py3Dmol code that shows the C-alpha trace and the ligand (Angstrom):
import py3Dmol

protein = """\
ATOM      1  CA  UNK A   1     -79.685-148.285 118.186  1.00  0.00           C
ATOM      2  CA  UNK A   2     -78.698-147.661 114.456  1.00  0.00           C
ATOM      3  CA  UNK A   3     -80.328-150.701 113.155  1.00  0.00           C
ATOM      4  CA  UNK A   4     -83.651-151.057 115.258  1.00  0.00           C
ATOM      5  CA  UNK A   5     -86.125-153.324 113.477  1.00  0.00           C
ATOM      6  CA  UNK A   6     -83.985-153.925 110.582  1.00  0.00           C
ATOM      7  CA  UNK A   7     -83.441-157.488 109.287  1.00  0.00           C
ATOM      8  CA  UNK A   8     -79.876-158.318 108.101  1.00  0.00           C
ATOM      9  CA  UNK A   9     -78.538-161.385 106.160  1.00  0.00           C
ATOM     10  CA  UNK A  10     -74.903-161.989 106.451  1.00  0.00           C
ATOM     11  CA  UNK A  11     -73.331-164.924 104.340  1.00  0.00           C
ATOM     12  CA  UNK A  12     -70.358-166.931 105.588  1.00  0.00           C
ATOM     13  CA  UNK A  13     -71.072-165.982 109.200  1.00  0.00           C
ATOM     14  CA  UNK A  14     -70.933-169.264 110.984  1.00  0.00           C
ATOM     15  CA  UNK A  15     -67.363-168.984 112.348  1.00  0.00           C
ATOM     16  CA  UNK A  16     -67.344-167.253 115.653  1.00  0.00           C
ATOM     17  CA  UNK A  17     -63.832-165.962 114.952  1.00  0.00           C
ATOM     18  CA  UNK A  18     -64.752-164.585 111.507  1.00  0.00           C
ATOM     19  CA  UNK A  19     -65.723-161.298 110.087  1.00  0.00           C
ATOM     20  CA  UNK A  20     -69.271-162.311 109.144  1.00  0.00           C
ATOM     21  CA  UNK A  21     -70.155-163.309 112.734  1.00  0.00           C
ATOM     22  CA  UNK A  22     -68.587-160.245 114.170  1.00  0.00           C
ATOM     23  CA  UNK A  23     -70.729-158.067 111.618  1.00  0.00           C
ATOM     24  CA  UNK A  24     -73.779-160.043 112.632  1.00  0.00           C
ATOM     25  CA  UNK A  25     -73.220-159.556 116.249  1.00  0.00           C
ATOM     26  CA  UNK A  26     -72.466-155.820 115.750  1.00  0.00           C
ATOM     27  CA  UNK A  27     -75.816-155.346 113.829  1.00  0.00           C
ATOM     28  CA  UNK A  28     -77.693-157.189 116.559  1.00  0.00           C
ATOM     29  CA  UNK A  29     -76.117-155.052 119.139  1.00  0.00           C
ATOM     30  CA  UNK A  30     -77.612-152.093 117.230  1.00  0.00           C
ATOM     31  CA  UNK A  31     -81.069-153.731 117.228  1.00  0.00           C
ATOM     32  CA  UNK A  32     -81.095-155.667 114.107  1.00  0.00           C
ATOM     33  CA  UNK A  33     -82.521-159.155 113.780  1.00  0.00           C
ATOM     34  CA  UNK A  34     -79.843-161.116 111.942  1.00  0.00           C
ATOM     35  CA  UNK A  35     -79.818-164.145 109.700  1.00  0.00           C
ATOM     36  CA  UNK A  36     -76.588-165.962 109.194  1.00  0.00           C
ATOM     37  CA  UNK A  37     -76.262-168.283 106.044  1.00  0.00           C
ATOM     38  CA  UNK A  38     -73.304-170.701 105.794  1.00  0.00           C
ATOM     39  CA  UNK A  39     -72.676-174.088 104.430  1.00  0.00           C
ATOM     40  CA  UNK A  40     -73.562-176.127 107.500  1.00  0.00           C
ATOM     41  CA  UNK A  41     -77.004-175.904 108.975  1.00  0.00           C
ATOM     42  CA  UNK A  42     -75.956-176.690 112.572  1.00  0.00           C
ATOM     43  CA  UNK A  43     -73.002-174.390 112.634  1.00  0.00           C
ATOM     44  CA  UNK A  44     -75.071-171.660 111.208  1.00  0.00           C
ATOM     45  CA  UNK A  45     -77.838-172.258 113.795  1.00  0.00           C
ATOM     46  CA  UNK A  46     -75.185-172.254 116.608  1.00  0.00           C
ATOM     47  CA  UNK A  47     -73.598-169.068 115.437  1.00  0.00           C
ATOM     48  CA  UNK A  48     -77.053-167.384 115.468  1.00  0.00           C
ATOM     49  CA  UNK A  49     -77.884-168.819 118.774  1.00  0.00           C
ATOM     50  CA  UNK A  50     -74.708-167.369 120.157  1.00  0.00           C
ATOM     51  CA  UNK A  51     -75.949-163.893 119.302  1.00  0.00           C
ATOM     52  CA  UNK A  52     -79.422-164.425 120.849  1.00  0.00           C
ATOM     53  CA  UNK A  53     -82.583-166.528 120.382  1.00  0.00           C
ATOM     54  CA  UNK A  54     -84.350-164.283 118.008  1.00  0.00           C
ATOM     55  CA  UNK A  55     -81.605-164.571 115.298  1.00  0.00           C
ATOM     56  CA  UNK A  56     -81.790-167.296 112.540  1.00  0.00           C
ATOM     57  CA  UNK A  57     -78.952-169.433 111.099  1.00  0.00           C
ATOM     58  CA  UNK A  58     -79.713-171.428 107.875  1.00  0.00           C
ATOM     59  CA  UNK A  59     -77.701-173.578 105.591  1.00  0.00           C
ATOM     60  CA  UNK A  60     -77.175-172.034 102.164  1.00  0.00           C
ATOM     61  CA  UNK A  61     -74.292-172.619  99.641  1.00  0.00           C
ATOM     62  CA  UNK A  62     -74.134-169.188  97.995  1.00  0.00           C
ATOM     63  CA  UNK A  63     -72.976-170.846  94.757  1.00  0.00           C
ATOM     64  CA  UNK A  64     -76.441-172.279  94.308  1.00  0.00           C
ATOM     65  CA  UNK A  65     -79.066-169.834  93.058  1.00  0.00           C
ATOM     66  CA  UNK A  66     -82.058-171.871  94.125  1.00  0.00           C
ATOM     67  CA  UNK A  67     -80.620-172.270  97.535  1.00  0.00           C
ATOM     68  CA  UNK A  68     -80.286-168.433  97.715  1.00  0.00           C
ATOM     69  CA  UNK A  69     -83.757-167.826  96.658  1.00  0.00           C
ATOM     70  CA  UNK A  70     -85.076-170.378  98.988  1.00  0.00           C
ATOM     71  CA  UNK A  71     -83.010-168.980 102.003  1.00  0.00           C
ATOM     72  CA  UNK A  72     -84.289-165.466 101.247  1.00  0.00           C
ATOM     73  CA  UNK A  73     -87.884-166.576 101.020  1.00  0.00           C
ATOM     74  CA  UNK A  74     -87.444-168.336 104.503  1.00  0.00           C
ATOM     75  CA  UNK A  75     -86.188-164.975 105.801  1.00  0.00           C
ATOM     76  CA  UNK A  76     -89.162-163.135 104.404  1.00  0.00           C
ATOM     77  CA  UNK A  77     -91.490-165.712 105.840  1.00  0.00           C
ATOM     78  CA  UNK A  78     -89.900-165.617 109.265  1.00  0.00           C
ATOM     79  CA  UNK A  79     -89.092-161.944 109.553  1.00  0.00           C
ATOM     80  CA  UNK A  80     -91.249-160.260 106.960  1.00  0.00           C
ATOM     81  CA  UNK A  81     -88.503-158.154 105.269  1.00  0.00           C
ATOM     82  CA  UNK A  82     -84.888-157.832 104.436  1.00  0.00           C
ATOM     83  CA  UNK A  83     -83.069-154.515 104.749  1.00  0.00           C
ATOM     84  CA  UNK A  84     -79.403-155.368 104.685  1.00  0.00           C
ATOM     85  CA  UNK A  85     -77.317-158.024 102.826  1.00  0.00           C
ATOM     86  CA  UNK A  86     -73.553-158.653 103.593  1.00  0.00           C
ATOM     87  CA  UNK A  87     -71.968-160.683 100.810  1.00  0.00           C
ATOM     88  CA  UNK A  88     -69.163-161.982 103.152  1.00  0.00           C
ATOM     89  CA  UNK A  89     -68.792-165.599 102.295  1.00  0.00           C
ATOM     90  CA  UNK A  90     -65.516-166.261 100.605  1.00  0.00           C
ATOM     91  CA  UNK A  91     -62.641-168.746 100.177  1.00  0.00           C
ATOM     92  CA  UNK A  92     -59.071-167.730 100.266  1.00  0.00           C
ATOM     93  CA  UNK A  93     -56.300-169.577  98.502  1.00  0.00           C
ATOM     94  CA  UNK A  94     -52.701-168.601  98.273  1.00  0.00           C
ATOM     95  CA  UNK A  95     -51.617-170.757  95.158  1.00  0.00           C
ATOM     96  CA  UNK A  96     -49.493-168.845  92.605  1.00  0.00           C
ATOM     97  CA  UNK A  97     -50.777-168.512  89.011  1.00  0.00           C
ATOM     98  CA  UNK A  98     -49.101-171.668  87.712  1.00  0.00           C
ATOM     99  CA  UNK A  99     -50.021-173.700  90.918  1.00  0.00           C
ATOM    100  CA  UNK A 100     -53.589-173.072  90.636  1.00  0.00           C
ATOM    101  CA  UNK A 101     -56.111-175.491  89.115  1.00  0.00           C
ATOM    102  CA  UNK A 102     -59.435-175.091  87.142  1.00  0.00           C
ATOM    103  CA  UNK A 103     -61.137-176.356  90.369  1.00  0.00           C
ATOM    104  CA  UNK A 104     -59.287-173.805  92.601  1.00  0.00           C
ATOM    105  CA  UNK A 105     -60.325-171.012  90.270  1.00  0.00           C
ATOM    106  CA  UNK A 106     -64.005-172.248  90.163  1.00  0.00           C
ATOM    107  CA  UNK A 107     -64.170-172.484  93.857  1.00  0.00           C
ATOM    108  CA  UNK A 108     -62.838-169.095  94.676  1.00  0.00           C
ATOM    109  CA  UNK A 109     -64.569-167.220  91.975  1.00  0.00           C
ATOM    110  CA  UNK A 110     -67.879-168.745  92.507  1.00  0.00           C
ATOM    111  CA  UNK A 111     -68.145-168.240  96.169  1.00  0.00           C
ATOM    112  CA  UNK A 112     -67.116-164.708  96.016  1.00  0.00           C
ATOM    113  CA  UNK A 113     -68.610-163.484  92.846  1.00  0.00           C
ATOM    114  CA  UNK A 114     -71.397-165.904  91.761  1.00  0.00           C
ATOM    115  CA  UNK A 115     -72.374-166.116  95.514  1.00  0.00           C
ATOM    116  CA  UNK A 116     -72.800-162.377  95.739  1.00  0.00           C
ATOM    117  CA  UNK A 117     -74.582-162.233  92.409  1.00  0.00           C
ATOM    118  CA  UNK A 118     -77.069-164.838  93.548  1.00  0.00           C
ATOM    119  CA  UNK A 119     -77.673-163.349  96.853  1.00  0.00           C
ATOM    120  CA  UNK A 120     -78.128-159.805  95.667  1.00  0.00           C
ATOM    121  CA  UNK A 121     -80.570-161.017  93.048  1.00  0.00           C
ATOM    122  CA  UNK A 122     -82.504-162.858  95.769  1.00  0.00           C
ATOM    123  CA  UNK A 123     -82.948-159.957  97.972  1.00  0.00           C
ATOM    124  CA  UNK A 124     -83.286-157.071  95.487  1.00  0.00           C
ATOM    125  CA  UNK A 125     -86.957-157.659  94.555  1.00  0.00           C
ATOM    126  CA  UNK A 126     -87.826-157.472  98.254  1.00  0.00           C
ATOM    127  CA  UNK A 127     -85.736-154.355  98.762  1.00  0.00           C
ATOM    128  CA  UNK A 128     -87.274-152.863  95.608  1.00  0.00           C
ATOM    129  CA  UNK A 129     -90.769-153.199  96.856  1.00  0.00           C
ATOM    130  CA  UNK A 130     -89.805-151.125 100.032  1.00  0.00           C
ATOM    131  CA  UNK A 131     -87.580-148.692  97.906  1.00  0.00           C
ATOM    132  CA  UNK A 132     -84.842-149.168 100.594  1.00  0.00           C
ATOM    133  CA  UNK A 133     -81.850-151.488 101.194  1.00  0.00           C
ATOM    134  CA  UNK A 134     -78.093-151.667 101.718  1.00  0.00           C
ATOM    135  CA  UNK A 135     -75.765-154.310 100.355  1.00  0.00           C
ATOM    136  CA  UNK A 136     -72.226-154.619 101.583  1.00  0.00           C
ATOM    137  CA  UNK A 137     -69.660-156.769  99.715  1.00  0.00           C
ATOM    138  CA  UNK A 138     -66.588-158.132 101.428  1.00  0.00           C
ATOM    139  CA  UNK A 139     -63.765-157.307  99.073  1.00  0.00           C
ATOM    140  CA  UNK A 140     -60.097-157.254  99.953  1.00  0.00           C
ATOM    141  CA  UNK A 141     -57.088-155.072  99.733  1.00  0.00           C
ATOM    142  CA  UNK A 142     -55.733-157.962  97.702  1.00  0.00           C
ATOM    143  CA  UNK A 143     -57.926-156.519  94.832  1.00  0.00           C
ATOM    144  CA  UNK A 144     -56.554-152.959  95.308  1.00  0.00           C
ATOM    145  CA  UNK A 145     -52.911-154.154  95.464  1.00  0.00           C
ATOM    146  CA  UNK A 146     -52.867-157.003  93.077  1.00  0.00           C
ATOM    147  CA  UNK A 147     -52.588-159.556  96.018  1.00  0.00           C
ATOM    148  CA  UNK A 148     -49.107-160.120  97.338  1.00  0.00           C
ATOM    149  CA  UNK A 149     -49.755-161.078 100.849  1.00  0.00           C
ATOM    150  CA  UNK A 150     -51.626-164.343 101.088  1.00  0.00           C
ATOM    151  CA  UNK A 151     -54.282-164.453  98.266  1.00  0.00           C
ATOM    152  CA  UNK A 152     -53.278-166.002  94.992  1.00  0.00           C
ATOM    153  CA  UNK A 153     -54.111-164.249  91.734  1.00  0.00           C
ATOM    154  CA  UNK A 154     -57.523-165.898  91.457  1.00  0.00           C
ATOM    155  CA  UNK A 155     -58.351-164.700  94.945  1.00  0.00           C
ATOM    156  CA  UNK A 156     -57.293-161.159  94.065  1.00  0.00           C
ATOM    157  CA  UNK A 157     -59.316-161.370  90.751  1.00  0.00           C
ATOM    158  CA  UNK A 158     -62.413-162.570  92.522  1.00  0.00           C
ATOM    159  CA  UNK A 159     -62.309-159.702  95.009  1.00  0.00           C
ATOM    160  CA  UNK A 160     -61.740-157.194  92.219  1.00  0.00           C
ATOM    161  CA  UNK A 161     -64.792-158.646  90.397  1.00  0.00           C
ATOM    162  CA  UNK A 162     -66.899-158.563  93.597  1.00  0.00           C
ATOM    163  CA  UNK A 163     -65.868-154.924  94.350  1.00  0.00           C
ATOM    164  CA  UNK A 164     -66.774-153.921  90.782  1.00  0.00           C
ATOM    165  CA  UNK A 165     -70.022-155.811  91.121  1.00  0.00           C
ATOM    166  CA  UNK A 166     -70.819-153.587  94.118  1.00  0.00           C
ATOM    167  CA  UNK A 167     -70.177-150.459  92.053  1.00  0.00           C
ATOM    168  CA  UNK A 168     -72.348-151.768  89.168  1.00  0.00           C
ATOM    169  CA  UNK A 169     -75.156-152.527  91.614  1.00  0.00           C
ATOM    170  CA  UNK A 170     -74.719-149.224  93.255  1.00  0.00           C
ATOM    171  CA  UNK A 171     -75.279-147.470  89.927  1.00  0.00           C
ATOM    172  CA  UNK A 172     -78.126-149.577  88.749  1.00  0.00           C
ATOM    173  CA  UNK A 173     -80.153-149.857  91.976  1.00  0.00           C
ATOM    174  CA  UNK A 174     -79.791-146.258  93.362  1.00  0.00           C
ATOM    175  CA  UNK A 175     -83.184-145.225  91.753  1.00  0.00           C
ATOM    176  CA  UNK A 176     -84.691-148.030  93.914  1.00  0.00           C
ATOM    177  CA  UNK A 177     -83.256-146.611  97.070  1.00  0.00           C
ATOM    178  CA  UNK A 178     -80.877-149.521  97.463  1.00  0.00           C
ATOM    179  CA  UNK A 179     -77.171-148.607  98.147  1.00  0.00           C
ATOM    180  CA  UNK A 180     -74.283-151.227  97.514  1.00  0.00           C
ATOM    181  CA  UNK A 181     -70.730-150.709  98.811  1.00  0.00           C
ATOM    182  CA  UNK A 182     -67.724-152.891  99.528  1.00  0.00           C
ATOM    183  CA  UNK A 183     -65.190-153.111 102.378  1.00  0.00           C
ATOM    184  CA  UNK A 184     -61.548-153.825 101.400  1.00  0.00           C
ATOM    185  CA  UNK A 185     -59.953-155.329 104.532  1.00  0.00           C
ATOM    186  CA  UNK A 186     -56.266-155.803 104.881  1.00  0.00           C
ATOM    187  CA  UNK A 187     -55.075-159.029 106.801  1.00  0.00           C
ATOM    188  CA  UNK A 188     -57.651-159.906 109.416  1.00  0.00           C
ATOM    189  CA  UNK A 189     -56.811-162.407 112.228  1.00  0.00           C
ATOM    190  CA  UNK A 190     -59.511-165.076 111.505  1.00  0.00           C
ATOM    191  CA  UNK A 191     -59.711-168.781 110.615  1.00  0.00           C
ATOM    192  CA  UNK A 192     -59.004-167.853 107.087  1.00  0.00           C
ATOM    193  CA  UNK A 193     -55.307-167.356 108.087  1.00  0.00           C
ATOM    194  CA  UNK A 194     -54.966-170.831 109.736  1.00  0.00           C
ATOM    195  CA  UNK A 195     -52.398-172.924 107.918  1.00  0.00           C
ATOM    196  CA  UNK A 196     -51.456-170.149 105.605  1.00  0.00           C
ATOM    197  CA  UNK A 197     -49.341-167.893 108.013  1.00  0.00           C
ATOM    198  CA  UNK A 198     -47.770-168.427 111.468  1.00  0.00           C
ATOM    199  CA  UNK A 199     -47.466-165.909 114.314  1.00  0.00           C
ATOM    200  CA  UNK A 200     -44.042-164.697 113.121  1.00  0.00           C
ATOM    201  CA  UNK A 201     -45.370-164.126 109.764  1.00  0.00           C
ATOM    202  CA  UNK A 202     -48.281-162.155 111.186  1.00  0.00           C
ATOM    203  CA  UNK A 203     -45.798-160.013 113.122  1.00  0.00           C
ATOM    204  CA  UNK A 204     -43.898-159.375 109.775  1.00  0.00           C
ATOM    205  CA  UNK A 205     -47.082-158.366 108.020  1.00  0.00           C
ATOM    206  CA  UNK A 206     -48.082-156.058 110.955  1.00  0.00           C
ATOM    207  CA  UNK A 207     -44.601-154.301 110.726  1.00  0.00           C
ATOM    208  CA  UNK A 208     -45.573-153.266 107.106  1.00  0.00           C
ATOM    209  CA  UNK A 209     -49.083-151.801 108.176  1.00  0.00           C
ATOM    210  CA  UNK A 210     -48.839-148.112 108.952  1.00  0.00           C
ATOM    211  CA  UNK A 211     -51.084-148.595 111.925  1.00  0.00           C
ATOM    212  CA  UNK A 212     -48.735-151.362 113.163  1.00  0.00           C
ATOM    213  CA  UNK A 213     -51.108-154.304 113.686  1.00  0.00           C
ATOM    214  CA  UNK A 214     -53.505-156.624 111.800  1.00  0.00           C
ATOM    215  CA  UNK A 215     -57.130-155.912 111.709  1.00  0.00           C
ATOM    216  CA  UNK A 216     -59.511-157.600 114.087  1.00  0.00           C
ATOM    217  CA  UNK A 217     -62.937-158.906 112.905  1.00  0.00           C
ATOM    218  CA  UNK A 218     -64.467-156.186 114.947  1.00  0.00           C
ATOM    219  CA  UNK A 219     -62.559-153.488 112.876  1.00  0.00           C
ATOM    220  CA  UNK A 220     -64.215-154.920 109.837  1.00  0.00           C
ATOM    221  CA  UNK A 221     -67.682-155.231 111.520  1.00  0.00           C
ATOM    222  CA  UNK A 222     -67.595-151.579 112.401  1.00  0.00           C
ATOM    223  CA  UNK A 223     -67.165-150.705 108.647  1.00  0.00           C
ATOM    224  CA  UNK A 224     -69.900-152.978 107.657  1.00  0.00           C
ATOM    225  CA  UNK A 225     -72.113-151.332 110.347  1.00  0.00           C
ATOM    226  CA  UNK A 226     -71.387-147.897 108.923  1.00  0.00           C
ATOM    227  CA  UNK A 227     -72.178-149.011 105.291  1.00  0.00           C
ATOM    228  CA  UNK A 228     -75.262-150.869 106.272  1.00  0.00           C
ATOM    229  CA  UNK A 229     -76.812-148.178 108.470  1.00  0.00           C
ATOM    230  CA  UNK A 230     -78.228-144.593 107.889  1.00  0.00           C
ATOM    231  CA  UNK A 231     -74.973-143.089 108.864  1.00  0.00           C
ATOM    232  CA  UNK A 232     -73.824-143.817 105.207  1.00  0.00           C
ATOM    233  CA  UNK A 233     -77.127-142.737 103.681  1.00  0.00           C
ATOM    234  CA  UNK A 234     -75.542-140.620 100.945  1.00  0.00           C
ATOM    235  CA  UNK A 235     -72.713-143.154 100.151  1.00  0.00           C
ATOM    236  CA  UNK A 236     -73.028-145.761  97.488  1.00  0.00           C
ATOM    237  CA  UNK A 237     -70.532-147.446  95.192  1.00  0.00           C
ATOM    238  CA  UNK A 238     -67.590-146.957  97.342  1.00  0.00           C
ATOM    239  CA  UNK A 239     -64.663-149.362  98.275  1.00  0.00           C
ATOM    240  CA  UNK A 240     -63.921-148.654 101.816  1.00  0.00           C
ATOM    241  CA  UNK A 241     -60.315-149.729 102.624  1.00  0.00           C
ATOM    242  CA  UNK A 242     -60.010-151.025 106.272  1.00  0.00           C
ATOM    243  CA  UNK A 243     -56.380-151.859 106.091  1.00  0.00           C
ATOM    244  CA  UNK A 244     -54.540-149.836 108.762  1.00  0.00           C
ATOM    245  CA  UNK A 245     -53.000-147.818 105.903  1.00  0.00           C
ATOM    246  CA  UNK A 246     -51.712-150.940 104.073  1.00  0.00           C
ATOM    247  CA  UNK A 247     -53.149-149.425 100.824  1.00  0.00           C
ATOM    248  CA  UNK A 248     -52.834-145.696 100.738  1.00  0.00           C
ATOM    249  CA  UNK A 249     -53.490-144.371  97.195  1.00  0.00           C
TER     250      UNK A 249
END
"""
ligand_1 = """\
44
LIG
P -63.880 -167.333 107.473
O -63.282 -168.615 106.951
O -64.188 -167.405 108.907
O -65.228 -166.878 106.708
C -65.513 -167.542 105.559
C -66.961 -168.190 105.716
O -67.539 -168.425 104.318
C -66.815 -169.636 106.449
O -67.704 -169.512 107.446
C -67.279 -170.539 105.272
O -67.938 -171.673 105.787
C -68.124 -169.716 104.434
N -68.375 -170.173 103.090
C -67.436 -170.729 102.219
N -68.004 -171.161 101.111
C -69.234 -170.881 101.289
C -70.444 -171.066 100.412
N -70.281 -171.578 99.220
N -71.602 -170.626 100.841
C -71.799 -170.149 102.133
N -70.653 -169.844 102.868
C -69.444 -170.249 102.513
O -62.833 -166.154 107.125
P -62.959 -164.576 107.355
O -61.708 -164.032 107.385
O -63.987 -164.245 108.318
O -63.517 -164.193 105.876
C -64.873 -163.524 105.530
C -64.549 -162.779 104.255
O -63.599 -161.703 104.472
C -64.144 -163.599 102.998
O -64.804 -163.082 101.922
C -62.663 -163.364 102.984
O -62.183 -163.386 101.613
C -62.733 -161.752 103.400
N -61.288 -161.240 103.780
C -60.683 -161.894 104.746
C -59.396 -161.318 104.957
C -58.562 -161.880 106.089
O -57.469 -161.590 106.282
N -59.098 -162.729 106.994
C -58.984 -160.196 104.330
C -59.629 -159.660 103.510
C -60.934 -160.248 103.107
"""
view = py3Dmol.view(width=600, height=400)
view.addModel(protein, "pdb")
view.setStyle({"model": 0}, {"cartoon": {"style": "trace"}})
view.addModel(ligand_1, "xyz")
view.setStyle({"model": 1}, {"stick": {}})
view.zoomTo()
view.show()
């Protein structure tokens, strides 16, 4: 039980096929009490209940600073602490540079970057008082490679900014005992791909992956567990590629 008695918040975890839910489930399997934050209250509650009755699911738009603070306060009231934050909420868009609108840019940047900024700022005071915490940000190999598969340039830029936010938080928060890292997945077979790529397209992408397949949400959840647990106690400020070798540098 790597996360016994820990409390973990996972944003964007309401889809049972998604990375966030897989991470929340993995954490719970290791003894954590998990809190899923997502846009819809009922979907969040259902996703938490699918893991077990002791877990919480709350509505929170991570773009809204006050909503993030209120959600974290509810977690503190209900669970008494917060040990782990996974900044996983994200929106993917594949529009090319000249086809993207200001609204597209705002949405993609705000959910990934402002969302992680808001949520991290909401949990850090609590983590600081206990001199302990782990923050995991969900980046993307699109940031490492400059996109090129599904994400448009604004998506790649958002993930690059998020990964750099993780590094900056790692540097600043290390004296408080708080670690911050990012995971950079390659293509993961989740709802995010729906309408963007068909099965034949997925097979073509898989052929270009050295390990010969797309990632599963479970592959990414395992990396989140590593970065959230004591197994990575001496690791902070890293971008962990989980891409089957798609980005070997
Ligand atoms: P997903 O669509 O299942 O998950 C994204 C979740 O974020 C959804 O549940 C959505 O409701 C939630 N969300 C969107 N806006 C939000 C907001 N403002 N506040 C709170 N929640 C919000 O897809 P996924 O593939 O599980 O994606 C999870 C993360 O992984 C995303 O950050 C995504 O960019 C990243 N990622 C995915 C892939 C992939 O190939 N699927 C690859 C690299 C990185």
